[in-house]
Each structure stands twice: as structure tokens, then as C-alpha cells.
TIPA-974743 format. One record per residue (C-alpha): y, x, z; residue in three letters. Coordinates in Angstrom, 2 decimals. Layout:
<nodes>
    north     east       up  residu
        Y        X        Z     Ala
...
</nodes>
This chain:
<nodes>
    north     east       up  residu
  -128.92    58.27   -14.45     Unk
  -127.87    61.23   -16.40     Unk
  -125.34    60.76   -19.27     Unk
  -124.67    62.50   -22.38     Unk
  -121.47    64.85   -22.77     Unk
  -119.88    64.08   -25.74     Unk
  -117.20    66.75   -27.00     Unk
  -114.33    66.23   -29.50     Unk
  -114.94    68.04   -32.86     Unk
  -113.73    71.49   -32.81     Unk
  -113.87    73.33   -36.51     Unk
  -111.20    76.02   -37.00     Unk
  -112.18    76.25   -40.73     Unk
  -111.91    72.50   -41.63     Unk
  -110.12    71.98   -44.92     Unk
  -107.32    69.47   -45.60     Unk
  -106.44    67.82   -48.96     Unk
  -102.71    68.12   -48.04     Unk
  -100.96    70.56   -45.62     Unk
   -99.41    68.79   -42.62     Unk
   -95.59    68.57   -42.89     Unk
   -93.77    70.33   -40.14     Unk
   -91.58    67.03   -39.85     Unk
   -94.83    65.30   -38.70     Unk
   -95.42    67.68   -35.86     Unk
   -91.88    67.17   -34.35     Unk
   -91.47    64.35   -31.89     Unk
   -88.56    61.91   -32.92     Unk
   -86.27    62.59   -29.68     Unk
   -87.12    66.22   -29.33     Unk
   -84.05    68.35   -28.59     Unk
   -84.53    70.35   -31.66     Unk
   -83.60    67.21   -33.80     Unk
   -80.52    66.63   -31.75     Unk
   -79.31    70.10   -32.33     Unk
   -80.21    69.47   -36.18     Unk
   -78.32    66.43   -36.27     Unk
   -75.47    67.44   -34.44     Unk
   -74.87    70.58   -36.42     Unk
   -75.27    68.75   -39.58     Unk
   -72.02    66.75   -38.80     Unk
   -70.11    69.66   -37.96     Unk
   -67.53    71.20   -40.48     Unk
   -68.50    74.79   -40.95     Unk
   -66.33    75.32   -44.25     Unk
   -64.25    78.05   -42.54     Unk
   -67.43    80.01   -41.61     Unk
   -68.80    79.53   -45.25     Unk
   -65.54    81.16   -46.57     Unk
   -66.07    84.26   -44.61     Unk
   -68.79    85.28   -46.89     Unk
   -67.47    87.40   -49.68     Unk
   -70.11    86.59   -52.35     Unk
   -71.85    89.04   -54.75     Unk
   -74.91    90.99   -54.28     Unk
   -78.18    89.33   -52.81     Unk
   -78.29    85.75   -51.73     Unk
   -77.58    85.10   -47.95     Unk
   -79.19    83.01   -45.23     Unk
   -77.22    79.69   -44.86     Unk
   -74.75    79.88   -41.92     Unk
   -75.83    76.34   -40.87     Unk
   -79.39    77.17   -40.49     Unk
   -78.57    80.52   -38.70     Unk
   -76.26    78.50   -36.39     Unk
   -78.99    75.95   -35.71     Unk
   -81.43    78.53   -34.85     Unk
   -79.04    80.37   -32.44     Unk
   -78.20    77.38   -30.62     Unk
   -81.78    76.17   -30.32     Unk
   -82.83    79.61   -29.14     Unk
   -80.25    79.55   -26.37     Unk
   -81.37    76.17   -25.45     Unk
   -84.91    77.26   -24.97     Unk
   -83.63    80.30   -23.08     Unk
   -84.27    82.72   -25.70     Unk
   -81.49    85.16   -25.98     Unk
   -82.95    88.51   -27.60     Unk
   -82.87    88.72   -31.36     Unk
   -86.32    89.89   -31.71     Unk
   -87.69    87.00   -29.73     Unk
   -85.85    84.61   -31.90     Unk
   -87.48    86.33   -34.80     Unk
   -90.79    86.23   -33.48     Unk
   -90.40    82.49   -32.73     Unk
   -89.44    81.80   -36.37     Unk
   -93.00    82.87   -37.39     Unk
   -94.71    81.24   -34.41     Unk
   -92.91    78.11   -33.16     Unk
   -93.25    74.85   -34.96     Unk
   -89.75    73.79   -33.92     Unk
   -88.16    76.92   -35.03     Unk
   -90.05    76.90   -38.43     Unk
   -89.10    73.32   -39.18     Unk
   -85.47    73.89   -38.14     Unk
   -85.16    76.90   -40.43     Unk
   -87.09    75.39   -43.17     Unk
   -89.49    78.35   -42.89     Unk
   -86.77    80.71   -43.52     Unk
   -87.50    84.13   -41.54     Unk
   -84.28    86.07   -41.02     Unk
   -85.00    89.23   -39.04     Unk
   -83.51    90.35   -35.87     Unk
   -80.68    92.23   -37.59     Unk
   -79.59    89.35   -39.57     Unk
   -79.67    87.17   -36.44     Unk
   -77.81    89.71   -34.38     Unk
   -75.05    90.64   -37.15     Unk
   -74.50    86.63   -37.58     Unk
   -74.10    86.15   -33.83     Unk
   -71.89    89.38   -33.06     Unk
   -69.90    89.53   -36.15     Unk
   -69.80    86.21   -38.30     Unk
   -69.39    83.95   -35.38     Unk
   -66.43    85.87   -33.85     Unk
   -63.67    83.77   -35.28     Unk
   -65.41    80.82   -36.15     Unk
   -67.57    79.52   -33.24     Unk
   -64.91    78.16   -30.90     Unk
   -63.70    75.47   -33.35     Unk
   -67.33    74.43   -34.00     Unk
   -67.90    74.01   -30.13     Unk
   -64.75    71.84   -29.99     Unk
   -66.02    69.55   -32.82     Unk
   -69.05    69.08   -30.87     Unk
   -67.11    68.07   -27.81     Unk
   -65.14    65.70   -29.86     Unk
   -68.11    64.27   -30.97     Unk
   -69.43    63.67   -27.54     Unk
   -66.10    62.06   -26.74     Unk
   -66.25    59.76   -29.67     Unk
   -69.55    58.51   -28.27     Unk
   -68.25    57.82   -24.94     Unk
   -70.33    60.61   -23.28     Unk
   -67.45    62.62   -21.84     Unk
   -63.68    62.29   -21.45     Unk
   -61.00    64.85   -21.80     Unk
   -58.50    63.21   -19.65     Unk
   -60.39    64.32   -16.25     Unk
   -61.44    67.90   -16.22     Unk
   -63.00    70.01   -13.45     Unk
   -62.11    73.76   -13.46     Unk
   -64.03    76.70   -11.94     Unk
   -64.97    80.24   -12.56     Unk
   -68.34    82.17   -12.45     Unk
   -68.96    85.95   -13.09     Unk
   -71.72    86.91   -15.35     Unk
   -73.01    90.45   -15.56     Unk
   -72.07    92.40   -18.53     Unk
   -74.47    94.41   -20.78     Unk
   -73.23    97.81   -19.56     Unk
   -74.36   100.73   -17.56     Unk
   -73.75   100.03   -13.88     Unk
   -73.16   103.82   -12.86     Unk
   -71.02   105.02   -15.42     Unk
   -67.54   103.73   -14.70     Unk
   -63.68   104.54   -14.44     Unk
   -61.63   103.32   -11.63     Unk
   -57.65   102.78   -11.98     Unk
   -57.04   104.05    -8.43     Unk
   -59.00   107.35    -8.85     Unk
   -56.76   108.12   -11.92     Unk
   -53.64   107.39    -9.93     Unk
   -54.77   109.59    -7.22     Unk
   -55.60   112.39    -9.48     Unk
   -52.19   112.33   -11.25     Unk
   -50.64   112.27    -7.85     Unk
   -52.57   115.44    -6.76     Unk
   -51.63   117.22   -10.05     Unk
   -47.82   116.20    -9.51     Unk
   -48.06   117.48    -5.97     Unk
   -49.79   121.00    -6.71     Unk
   -47.25   121.37    -9.76     Unk
   -44.45   120.97    -7.40     Unk
   -46.17   123.37    -4.88     Unk
   -46.48   126.10    -7.81     Unk
   -42.64   125.54    -8.53     Unk
   -41.85   126.10    -4.88     Unk
   -43.62   129.25    -4.96     Unk
   -41.31   130.10    -8.04     Unk
   -38.14   129.48    -5.89     Unk
   -39.63   131.55    -3.14     Unk
   -40.09   134.43    -5.63     Unk
   -36.64   134.27    -6.93     Unk
   -34.82   133.52    -3.73     Unk
   -34.24   137.13    -3.04     Unk
   -32.55   137.64    -6.52     Unk
   -30.46   134.51    -5.86     Unk
   -31.21   133.28    -9.19     Unk
   -33.43   130.23    -9.38     Unk
   -34.50   129.09   -12.89     Unk
   -33.49   125.39   -13.72     Unk
   -36.02   123.12   -12.13     Unk
   -38.21   121.17   -14.48     Unk
   -38.66   117.38   -14.85     Unk
   -41.30   116.04   -12.45     Unk
   -40.52   112.50   -13.08     Unk
   -43.04   112.24   -15.97     Unk
   -46.53   113.48   -15.39     Unk
   -48.08   113.45   -18.83     Unk
   -50.00   116.21   -20.72     Unk
   -47.05   117.41   -22.78     Unk
   -44.69   117.61   -19.83     Unk
   -47.25   119.43   -17.68     Unk
   -48.36   121.79   -20.24     Unk
   -44.59   122.71   -20.87     Unk
   -44.00   123.05   -17.01     Unk
   -46.84   125.41   -16.78     Unk
   -45.69   127.37   -19.60     Unk
   -42.43   127.81   -18.09     Unk
   -43.64   128.76   -14.86     Unk
   -45.88   131.62   -16.43     Unk
   -42.71   132.77   -18.44     Unk
   -40.41   132.90   -15.40     Unk
   -43.26   134.87   -13.16     Unk
   -43.97   137.21   -16.17     Unk
   -43.54   140.86   -14.79     Unk
   -43.43   139.60   -11.13     Unk
   -45.85   140.35    -8.62     Unk
   -47.91   137.23    -8.00     Unk
   -50.18   136.13    -5.42     Unk
   -53.99   136.29    -6.57     Unk
   -54.70   132.47    -5.53     Unk
   -51.49   131.27    -7.36     Unk
   -52.46   133.07   -10.57     Unk
   -55.89   131.70   -10.30     Unk
   -54.40   128.09    -9.89     Unk
   -52.03   128.72   -12.80     Unk
   -55.04   129.60   -15.10     Unk
   -56.89   126.58   -13.90     Unk
   -53.88   124.40   -14.33     Unk
   -53.06   125.67   -17.85     Unk
   -56.87   125.13   -18.83     Unk
   -57.55   121.88   -17.29     Unk
   -54.55   119.80   -16.45     Unk
   -53.23   118.91   -19.84     Unk
   -56.52   117.95   -21.11     Unk
   -57.14   115.72   -17.92     Unk
   -53.93   114.05   -18.07     Unk
   -54.55   113.22   -21.91     Unk
   -57.87   111.75   -20.82     Unk
   -56.27   109.73   -18.08     Unk
   -53.65   108.33   -20.53     Unk
   -56.63   107.10   -22.89     Unk
   -58.44   105.66   -19.92     Unk
   -55.18   103.67   -18.68     Unk
   -54.69   102.35   -21.93     Unk
   -58.23   100.65   -22.01     Unk
   -57.66    99.56   -18.27     Unk
   -54.63    97.57   -19.30     Unk
   -53.79    96.87   -15.67     Unk
   -57.38    96.34   -14.55     Unk
   -58.87    98.18   -11.46     Unk
   -61.92    99.32   -13.38     Unk
   -64.11    99.36   -16.54     Unk
   -67.46   100.58   -17.60     Unk
   -68.02   103.42   -20.04     Unk
   -70.74   101.58   -22.11     Unk
   -68.33    98.30   -22.15     Unk
   -64.76    99.13   -22.00     Unk
   -63.94    95.28   -21.75     Unk
   -66.05    94.72   -18.75     Unk
   -64.57    94.98   -15.32     Unk
   -66.33    95.93   -12.03     Unk
   -66.73    92.68    -9.84     Unk
   -68.53    91.80    -6.75     Unk
   -70.90    88.88    -7.57     Unk
   -72.80    86.43    -5.38     Unk
   -75.88    87.16    -7.30     Unk
   -77.00    89.84    -9.80     Unk
   -80.21    90.95   -11.48     Unk
   -80.52    93.62    -8.95     Unk
   -80.20    91.19    -5.99     Unk
   -78.46    93.80    -3.85     Unk
   -74.69    92.61    -4.08     Unk
   -73.24    95.86    -5.44     Unk
   -70.12    95.93    -7.53     Unk
   -71.45    95.48   -11.28     Unk
   -69.69    95.40   -14.70     Unk
   -68.91    91.72   -15.56     Unk
   -66.86    88.95   -17.18     Unk
   -65.14    86.20   -15.25     Unk
   -66.09    82.94   -17.16     Unk
   -63.46    80.19   -16.82     Unk
   -64.86    76.57   -17.67     Unk
   -63.79    72.98   -17.72     Unk
   -66.18    70.28   -17.29     Unk
   -66.59    66.53   -17.43     Unk
   -69.54    64.56   -16.35     Unk
   -71.32    67.90   -16.21     Unk
   -70.58    68.79   -19.81     Unk
   -68.75    71.76   -20.80     Unk
   -65.44    70.91   -22.44     Unk
   -63.79    74.08   -22.64     Unk
   -64.36    77.90   -21.76     Unk
   -62.22    81.13   -21.59     Unk
   -62.89    84.65   -20.84     Unk
   -61.04    86.56   -18.02     Unk
   -61.34    90.22   -17.24     Unk
   -60.04    89.79   -13.74     Unk
   -61.81    89.25   -10.56     Unk
   -59.75    86.52    -9.28     Unk
   -59.48    83.02   -10.56     Unk
   -55.82    82.50    -9.59     Unk
   -54.21    84.28   -12.67     Unk
   -56.81    82.68   -15.22     Unk
   -55.75    79.00   -15.03     Unk
   -52.51    78.88   -16.98     Unk
   -54.08    80.71   -20.00     Unk
   -57.20    78.67   -19.56     Unk
   -55.42    75.27   -19.54     Unk
   -53.23    76.23   -22.52     Unk
   -56.12    76.93   -24.42     Unk
   -57.52    73.41   -23.71     Unk
   -54.29    71.66   -24.88     Unk
   -54.17    73.84   -27.92     Unk
   -57.53    73.26   -29.18     Unk
   -57.72    69.46   -28.44     Unk
   -54.19    68.77   -28.99     Unk
   -53.79    66.76   -26.00     Unk
   -52.98    67.39   -22.23     Unk
   -55.43    66.18   -19.42     Unk
   -54.26    63.72   -16.97     Unk
   -55.84    65.11   -13.90     Unk
   -57.32    68.43   -12.97     Unk
   -59.61    69.26   -10.03     Unk
   -60.09    72.79    -8.90     Unk
   -60.84    74.90    -5.56     Unk
   -58.48    76.95    -3.44     Unk
   -59.09    79.80    -5.73     Unk
   -56.41    78.31    -7.97     Unk
   -54.05    77.09    -5.32     Unk
   -51.00    79.27    -6.24     Unk
   -47.32    78.52    -6.74     Unk
   -47.33    79.65   -10.30     Unk
   -50.20    77.31   -10.91     Unk
   -48.84    74.16    -8.99     Unk
   -45.71    74.82   -11.03     Unk
   -47.50    74.83   -14.26     Unk
   -49.45    71.84   -13.82     Unk
   -46.39    70.02   -12.57     Unk
   -44.19    71.03   -15.63     Unk
   -47.12    69.70   -17.94     Unk
   -47.23    66.52   -15.62     Unk
   -51.01    66.82   -14.87     Unk
   -52.02    65.29   -11.44     Unk
   -53.42    68.29    -9.78     Unk
   -56.10    68.14    -7.16     Unk
   -56.13    71.67    -6.45     Unk
   -56.55    73.09    -2.73     Unk
   -54.79    75.98    -1.40     Unk
   -55.80    78.50     1.05     Unk
   -56.35    77.23     4.76     Unk
   -56.45    73.61     3.30     Unk
   -59.82    73.04     5.08     Unk
   -58.74    74.90     8.36     Unk
   -55.53    72.82     8.54     Unk
   -57.69    69.83     8.29     Unk
   -60.19    70.90    10.84     Unk
   -57.41    72.05    13.17     Unk
   -55.55    68.63    12.79     Unk
   -59.07    66.78    13.61     Unk
   -59.63    69.07    16.78     Unk
   -55.97    68.56    17.78     Unk
   -55.56    72.29    17.43     Unk
   -51.72    73.50    16.64     Unk
   -50.09    76.98    16.75     Unk
   -46.57    76.44    17.99     Unk
   -45.62    80.07    16.87     Unk
   -46.58    79.42    13.25     Unk
   -43.59    79.29    11.06     Unk
   -44.72    75.95     9.78     Unk
   -44.52    74.60    13.35     Unk
   -40.91    75.90    14.18     Unk
   -37.82    73.55    13.99     Unk
   -35.79    73.89    10.88     Unk
   -32.15    72.73    10.90     Unk
   -31.39    72.04     7.18     Unk
   -27.45    71.70     7.77     Unk
   -27.09    75.12     9.15     Unk
   -30.01    76.83     7.34     Unk
   -31.89    78.22    10.22     Unk
   -34.92    77.85    12.39     Unk
   -35.44    77.85    16.08     Unk
   -38.11    79.96    17.91     Unk
   -40.19    78.35    20.47     Unk
   -37.71    79.13    23.30     Unk
   -35.04    77.69    21.26     Unk
   -33.62    80.90    20.03     Unk
   -31.77    80.57    16.49     Unk
   -33.36    82.39    13.64     Unk
   -30.77    83.08    11.17     Unk
   -30.92    83.79     7.38     Unk
   -30.65    87.50     6.81     Unk
   -31.87    87.84     3.30     Unk
   -32.91    86.26     0.08     Unk
   -35.09    88.03    -2.65     Unk
   -37.16    87.45    -5.63     Unk
   -40.54    89.05    -6.41     Unk
   -42.85    88.87    -9.47     Unk
   -46.48    88.01    -9.50     Unk
   -49.00    89.74   -11.73     Unk
   -48.35    87.27   -14.47     Unk
   -44.51    87.83   -14.32     Unk
   -43.84    84.64   -12.33     Unk
   -40.77    84.91   -10.21     Unk
   -40.91    83.75    -6.37     Unk
   -37.93    83.24    -4.38     Unk
   -38.29    84.33    -0.74     Unk
   -36.04    83.55     2.26     Unk
   -36.02    85.71     5.33     Unk
   -34.97    84.58     8.67     Unk
   -34.58    86.67    11.88     Unk
   -34.46    85.84    15.61     Unk
   -31.21    87.44    17.37     Unk
   -32.99    89.08    20.45     Unk
   -36.63    89.16    21.22     Unk
   -36.26    91.68    24.05     Unk
   -37.56    90.50    27.34     Unk
   -38.73    87.26    26.03     Unk
   -41.83    86.07    28.04     Unk
   -43.50    84.54    25.08     Unk
   -43.10    87.86    22.75     Unk
   -46.69    88.97    22.70     Unk
   -47.94    85.35    21.93     Unk
   -45.10    84.98    19.25     Unk
   -45.29    88.33    17.21     Unk
   -46.38    91.90    17.44     Unk
   -43.38    93.52    15.71     Unk
   -41.53    96.15    17.62     Unk
   -38.21    94.53    16.30     Unk
   -36.88    91.18    16.48     Unk
   -39.30    88.53    14.76     Unk
   -38.70    88.16    11.06     Unk
   -40.33    85.02     9.11     Unk
   -40.52    84.65     5.30     Unk
   -40.38    81.14     3.68     Unk
   -41.02    80.05     0.09     Unk
   -39.64    76.47     0.02     Unk
   -40.96    75.84    -3.77     Unk
   -44.38    76.79    -2.45     Unk
   -43.82    74.71     0.99     Unk
   -42.89    71.76    -1.42     Unk
   -45.86    72.06    -3.96     Unk
   -48.36    72.37    -1.03     Unk
   -46.97    69.26     0.81     Unk
   -47.54    67.47    -2.45     Unk
   -50.70    68.82    -2.94     Unk
   -51.94    67.97     0.55     Unk
   -51.03    64.39     0.03     Unk
   -52.89    64.20    -3.41     Unk
   -56.02    65.93    -1.83     Unk
   -56.02    63.38     1.10     Unk
   -55.61    60.52    -0.90     Unk
   -58.63    58.18    -1.76     Unk
   -58.72    59.66    -5.26     Unk
   -58.13    63.10    -4.19     Unk
   -61.31    62.84    -1.77     Unk
   -63.42    61.36    -4.64     Unk
   -62.43    64.14    -6.83     Unk
   -63.15    66.95    -4.40     Unk
   -66.56    65.48    -3.87     Unk
   -67.22    65.12    -7.73     Unk
   -66.19    68.70    -8.20     Unk
   -69.04    70.06    -6.33     Unk
   -71.60    68.25    -8.44     Unk
   -69.76    68.43   -11.63     Unk
   -68.61    71.83   -12.68     Unk
   -70.99    73.90    -9.95     Unk
   -73.97    72.04   -11.09     Unk
   -73.40    73.41   -14.76     Unk
   -73.05    77.00   -13.65     Unk
   -76.22    76.54   -11.62     Unk
   -78.27    75.06   -14.63     Unk
   -77.01    77.98   -16.93     Unk
   -77.81    80.73   -14.32     Unk
   -81.10    79.25   -12.73     Unk
   -82.63    76.65   -15.38     Unk
   -81.65    78.50   -18.48     Unk
   -81.91    81.95   -16.72     Unk
   -78.74    83.24   -18.35     Unk
   -77.42    85.87   -15.99     Unk
   -76.65    88.68   -18.05     Unk
   -74.87    89.05   -21.43     Unk
   -76.76    90.53   -24.66     Unk
   -73.63    91.79   -26.32     Unk
   -70.76    93.72   -25.42     Unk
   -66.99    93.50   -25.83     Unk
   -64.77    90.29   -25.32     Unk
   -65.02    89.17   -28.83     Unk
   -68.90    89.33   -28.92     Unk
   -69.22    88.02   -25.40     Unk
   -66.88    84.86   -26.07     Unk
   -69.55    84.07   -28.77     Unk
   -72.29    84.26   -26.24     Unk
   -70.48    82.03   -23.73     Unk
   -69.98    79.38   -26.67     Unk
   -73.52    79.43   -27.37     Unk
   -74.81    78.96   -24.02     Unk
   -72.14    76.30   -23.53     Unk
   -73.29    74.37   -26.55     Unk
   -76.81    74.93   -25.65     Unk
   -76.03    73.28   -22.18     Unk
   -74.26    70.26   -23.76     Unk
   -76.91    69.58   -26.35     Unk
   -79.61    70.09   -23.86     Unk
   -78.18    67.59   -21.42     Unk
   -77.26    65.02   -24.31     Unk
   -80.80    65.19   -25.35     Unk
   -82.10    63.75   -22.21     Unk
   -79.59    60.83   -22.16     Unk
   -80.90    59.34   -25.56     Unk
</nodes>
């Protein structure tokens, strides 16, 4: 028996007595309502005060802020796509109150207006989550990730290349002066030697002028004359360029010509999927319960030198010091351990070779020739090598890290390694074996090992994997944020904040 098919009414030109409200079309617990409610409770008076007034009316900063945060929550990062959504997407239309700022307005607000004002807004939202018991600022998990900059990947400046070029100029300049000395050798009257210690544009130009002056009227080798002409024309200009480049580098190893603040880094994953060096920023993040509690921007590849500044930023913004901090081996340095100890923070921070030590211990493997395994006589302040020979203190010196932290190193040397049957196993030096000991670092590592192997330490190490790393995974994979839209540290900081805020509110919306 056949049945009659019935379709629902479909009439595009059907009239309605009253137009529907956008509010009726937005579900009660939709993330857009969460963004709207949270931002309504945030103090943005400082942001409002940044407007000068006069002229035509401006779009309200609270509305623009809501739009940007919700756009990042919905994986919309292009200002043109956000502009399009304001005309096509019900949620954006409801959130904006049917205001339709163009892409230039959105981009100016994001790149300029928010530079000085977004970070305090982010911290206000975090504190709201703390008040609701969602997260805690007492226990934090710290890690870093690299995100590619919006910069040309093939126009770069390398610090080592600049150093090499300056060294080459210095060498060739000295060779030219050696030629001058050779010319005047027969006359037994050699001009005063110029200053080669400062290789800069002014000094090099003055030296070349002096060489041309003293060689005037002399029979000069054709190749030397050509080199002098080339040096006069190019070297001062090149050195002036190098000085400007070094000012931009500020101690970094590289930068991109299209985004001077971006440093070339080797990332695990980039948009080209080939593992090459790319201009990028190193994002440092603190998390709790998979919520981002703080973020800072670093221009260095390694995480080691970033922790102190990142932690100080946390303390300054929240006016409180965390009780515990958990991080991987990338942060396990003497400077970081000392800073955490001074701040009275219980640190579950691994150091290099921590896992190797644990594995060797489990397997019963020990290296009797390792300095840590050598017997130390505290009263006499000396070590004994594996065959019992005394290794006496020969030197104590201090060295500075990149951040200016002072380390104290003690050096001990064996008296006579000649003819020792264990020499090839003990060391490969041509002289008597020398070991270096940093007693403060040894103490701090020992303290860290006890904490890491404690019941609480094991739990923190396990939690770190799914806490902070899960946040990075969500941002890069689920939210597809793998490359910045803006350029420069100030603008990139805003983007980090927007994606961090979007992550937090997206996660919060799933819990209510």
C-alpha cells in the first residue's frame, strides 16, 4: 500500500507581521552569549579614554572587542572575513547590534587600539574565572610554543653573517696597510699605524683616506689600487648598514626583513610542512586546568631565558606569587632554579638528563668516570679519580649567562694521568684530566630531583602533559591558529591575547 508523501511548507516570499528578533535566533547557552556576558562585566574605561573625541562618531570599543574575541573563537582571523560575517552570520549580527564596521576599522582597532589595553582586560577575565572556582592561580604549568610570523621566509638577516663580513673587512684593511708598510720600508719612514680596533663606517673611511693619502705619488700595484677603489666605494656604506642591522638584532641571531621583530626558528610544525627555519615568535604560556592564565612573548628560540620575565609578569599583573610551578627540562637552569627558590615557589622543573638518570638507575647503569660519581673529600676540597689519584682545586672563576646571571665554577685537575691504564676510558684530553663543578647548580638539581620524584612531583609531571600541552594543541589544531596575521611584537601580543581569551571562553562555554 502506497503512502502519500507530505513536505513541509516552503515559501520564500511569505510575509510576517513582525520581523523576528535576533535574540530569538540565538540559543540560550551559545558561546556568543558567553562572550557577550563576560565582556559586559569587564572594565574597559582605559580603552574608552584612549579615544580623543571630536569628529564623527566611533564604533563602541566594547562592541568591537566582543566581535574580535568571538571571531577568534570561531577561527576567523582575517578582518575581511570578520566584516563579511557581520553581514551574513546571525550571531555576529546579534553581537554587534547590527553595526557593520569595515575591515579597516576592525584591523585598526585590533592592531592599534588594543596594544596598550588588551592585557589588563585578559587578566580581568582570568580573575572572573578564578572567582567562579574554575581555575586557580596558585598552581601553574608553564611551557612555550613557536608560532610562525606573518613575514617573508626568504628575506632575512643573520647575525653571524654580519660578524663574518666585518671580520673580513678588518682583515683586508690590515692587508692594505701591510702593503703601505712594504712600500715605505725602503724609505725607512713608515706612517703612523691607524686604529683597527673599531671597525665602523667612520673609522674605515678615515683609514682608507689615509692609505690613499700616503700612497699618493707612489707606484701602486694595479690590484691594490682596484681594492682601494672598491673599499672606498663599498665598505663604509656596508658597515653603516651592518650597524643598523645589529641595532635591530639586539643580540638575536637573525630577523626577517618584512617583520624585524620576528626571529628565525626551527619549528616542529609549520604551514609548509618541511621543517625549515621560519620567522616566528616564541610564546610563553601559563595554564591551570587547561585555561590560559598568562602569556608573554619572547624573541629567542630557547625557553631557558624566558621563565624569569614570564613569572615576573604573572606576579606583577595578579599581585600574587604562585605556590607551585611545573615545567619541562627546557627551563631547568641554575638561574631559573635560583629565581624560583628566591620567590619561595615549589618548583617541579626537570633538568637536562633527568630522564636519562632515572632510566640508568632503573637499569642499574652507572658511569664510574662521570664527575658526579667521583668521591669528594669536603675537608680537603679535592676529588679522587677512579684509581684513587687526587684531583686538586686549580682554579675558581665566574661566568655570565645571556641574562647576566653569574655562575661560580670550580676546576679540579688530576696530578698525573700518564701511563694510567684507565685513561682512554676516563678522558680524551692530551693533558691531565680536568673537571668543572658548579656547587650551587649541583645543590639545586639535587633539590629538584627530590621534588620531581615525590608523590606530588610525579602527579604534577603527569598533569603537565595534558594541561599546558593540550592548550597548544587546541589552539594550533582545533582553532587552526598557526600563523599570525599582524606584524611586530606589540601587535602580535594583541593576537596572542585574543586567541588566549577565545580559548578560555570557548572552554568555559562547554562547562555551563
